[in-house]
C-alpha positions, 0 to 999 in steps of 0.5 A, a space after each residue: 542112956 544108949 552112950 553107956 550099954 556097952 552092948 549097944 552097937 556103935 551104930 546105936 550109941 550114935 543113934 544112926 542108921 547103918 547106911 548113915 553119911 559122914 555128915 550124918 555121923 559127924 552130926 551126932 557124933 557132935 550133939 552126943 559127944 556135948 551132952 556126955 562129955 564129963 566137962 558138960 554134964 550132970 551125968 556122975 563123973 565116971 558114968 560120963 567118960 566111959 558114956 564119953 570114950 564109947 561114943 569116942 570110939 564109936 565115931 573113930 571105927 565108923 569115921 574111916 571107911 576101911 574100920 567102918 566096913 570091917 566092922 560092918 562085915 563083924 556086925 554081919 558074921 555075929 547076927 543070928 541068921 
């Protein structure tokens, strides 16, 4: 499950490309949040809570243009040359 993988980038968690628009980001978040929300999933509660928390953090970061630029810079810095 992608949402529970702690080493996945926010783009991977939300299953979008780094070039995704705000609309695509919002649609991906809404779709995945329905799947992983602790009240609506069949996953164990603790697993669902962690997955949902990571999705929320990814969305908060990528939906804010300043945070997204900083996050993208961090990703570029850690990628091997």
